[in-house]
N, C-alpha and C positions, 0 to 999 in steps of 0.2 A: 898549128899548121901541120901537125903529124896525125896520121891515123894511129890506131892502137899498135900497129907494128912499125911505126916510124915512117911510113911511106907518104907520098904526096901525089895528088892527082890533079892534073891541069884540066881546066874547063873553059869553054868558049862562051858561056852564058854571061855576057857583060851586064845583062839586065837583071840579074839576081838581086833580090832585096836582102842586103846583108843582115840588117837588124831582125827582120822577120824570121829568116832562116835560123840565125844563131840563137835567138831567144827561145824558139821552140825546141831546138836541139839541146841547148844547155838545160832547159827545164826537164827534158826527157832523160838526160844522163846524169842528173845532179848527184845521185848517190854513187854512181860509178866514178865520176870525176872526183868526188870528195875522197873516195878510197884510194885513188891513184895519185892525187896531188897532195902529198903529205909533207915533203921536206924540200928545203932549198938546195939548189945545185951550188957548187962552188962559185960559179960565175954570178949567180943571183945574189949570193951573200956579199960578194965583192962589190957589185953595183949598189946594193943597198947600203953597205958601209960607206961607200963614197958619197952617196946622197945625204946620209944622216950625219956624216962626220962634221963636228964643230957646231951642230945645231944645239941651241939651248934646250935642255930637257925641262918640261915636256914641250916638244914642238908639235904642231898640228899638221898632219899629213893627209892629203886627199888621195884616195885610191880609186881611179876610174876603171871600171871593169874588175871589181874586187873579187868576184866569184864567192867562194865560201869563206874567204878571209884567211885561208891556210894555203901556203905557208907565208905569203908576203905580209899581209896585215898582222898576222901572228908575230912575226919578227919585229915589226914596228912597235907593237904594243909591248912586247917583252923587253924592248929597249927603253921603255919608260915614256913613250910618246903617245899622243892622241891620234886616233884614226877616224876619218869619215869615208866610208866606203859607198860607192855607187855602182849599181849593176841593174841590168834590165831583166834578169832572170829571178822571178819570185822564189823558185826552188833553191837556187844557190844562196840567195839572201837569207832565206829561212834558216839554213844551216849556219851562216855567219852570225846571225842574231842569237841563235841558241848557244853557240860555242863561245862567242866573245860579246857578252852583254855590255861590257864596258865601252865598246865601240859605238859609233853612230853609223847607221846603215840606211841608205836611201834608194828607193826603187825608181830608176830613171834610165833612159838611154843616155849614153855618154855624150851623144851629139845634141841632146836636149837639156843637159844639166844646167840649172839656173837657180835663181832665188837664193835660198839659204846656203845651198851647196856652193854657189859661185860668188858669194858676197866678196866684194873687193878687198884684197889684202888679207884674206882670212887664213891662208895656209902658208906654212914655211916650206913645204915641199909637196910635190904631186907625183904619183905613180900611175903610169899608163902602160902596164906590163902585159904583153901578149893580149892586148885588147884593141888597140888602135887599128890594127890590120883586119879586124872584123867589120870595119865600117868602110863604105865607099870612099875612095881617095879624095873625091871632090869635097868631102866634109872635113878632111883632116886639118886644113888651115884654120877653120872656124873653131874646131875643138881645141887646138893648141893655143889659139888666141884667147879663148875663154879661160884656159888653164893659166896663161900668162897673167891675165887680169886678176885672177883669184890668188896669186902669189904675193907675198910680201916682197919689197925690194930685195933683189939678189936671192930670191927663193929658187929652189931647184926642182927640176923635173927629171924623172927616170922613166925611160920608155923603151919599147922594142918596136921594130918594123921589119919589113921584108928586106932581103939581102941581094936582090938582083932585079933586072928588067924582066917583067912578065906581065901578061894580061891578068885581069881579075880571074879567080878560079874558085872552085869548090873542092872540098876534100872530105873524107869521112873519118869519124872518130867514134868508137863504140857503135858502129853501124848507123850513125846519124850524119847528115850532111851539114857542113859549115862553109861559110863564105869568107874569102880573104882578098884584100886589095891593099896596095901600098905604093908610095913613090919609091923610086930607086934611092939608095943611100945618099948619093951626092945631091939629089934633088931635095930630099928631106933636110939635109944639113943646110942647104941654101934657104929653105923655108924657115927653119928655126932661127937662122941669122936675121932674116927680115922681121921676125917677130920679136927680136930683142933678146935672144938667148946666145950664150957663148958656151962652147963645148968644154966639158970637164973630162969626159970619157966617151969614146966612140969607137967601137970595134965589133968585129964579127963574133957572134956566139956560135954560129955554125955557118961556114962558107957555102955558097951554092956549089952544086956539083954539075957534071954534064948530064946527069939523069934527072930524077924527079924532084930532088931537093932544091928548092929555090933560095935557100939561105935565110938568115935572120941576123939582124944587128941589134946591139944594145947601146943606149945612149944615156949619159947623165949630162945635163946642161944647166947653166945658171942664168937667171934673168939678169942681164947685164946693164939694163937701163931702168931708172926709176919711173920714167914716164910710161903712160899706158901704151900697150901694143896696139897696133892697128888691127881692127877686126877683119880687114880684107886685104891682106898682102897679095902680091901677084902669085898666082898658082902655077907651079912648074907644068910644062907640057911634056908629053912623052909617055912611054909605057909605064905601067904600075909594076910593083915588085912585091913579092911576099914568098 
């Protein structure tokens, strides 16, 4: 959600196609992104440790929007777990495959992941970190329901979302345009509850400001019910956030 200098730019083009914009942009900046995205922040490590804590090694973790695999999937692999990464950018995935041949890497949009990637009960945990907000909010419920089905009973999901009420917007990073959209934090929490998740960790990674920064939250949640989640929960109304 930040440009190279950390700024954010609001946009009024609600009709922007998130996947098309972001796929082309990430393909174009793959090498620059890889060079910039090398280490975990303290918050990222804490969220990962919360999600992985107590899982039997090797657990099988799904990473939706895995990018180059560094540093998130890298940390999961270094902890002795298995990783299946999904991304729509061929350029980012090529880097992930070359750097981490022990992982499984699938080319797909996160809103379309299916088949072997989403086979029922296949994953002990799922990561949707800095990727869900690249997709139109109307698709978020279905994505999170698919993740819920793919988890073992009491499996965990770790994700980020926007931190305030805002319209969908675009921003620039490395001089390329990216699309962002998300429900407000309280609406997302309600949606996760409807899908059968219970919160383990839910906090601001960076609070919104009165300026351009719309904020960002991090969540770790546990699948609290053994039964299947409904694929079509009621979708919150109201403005998006990111």
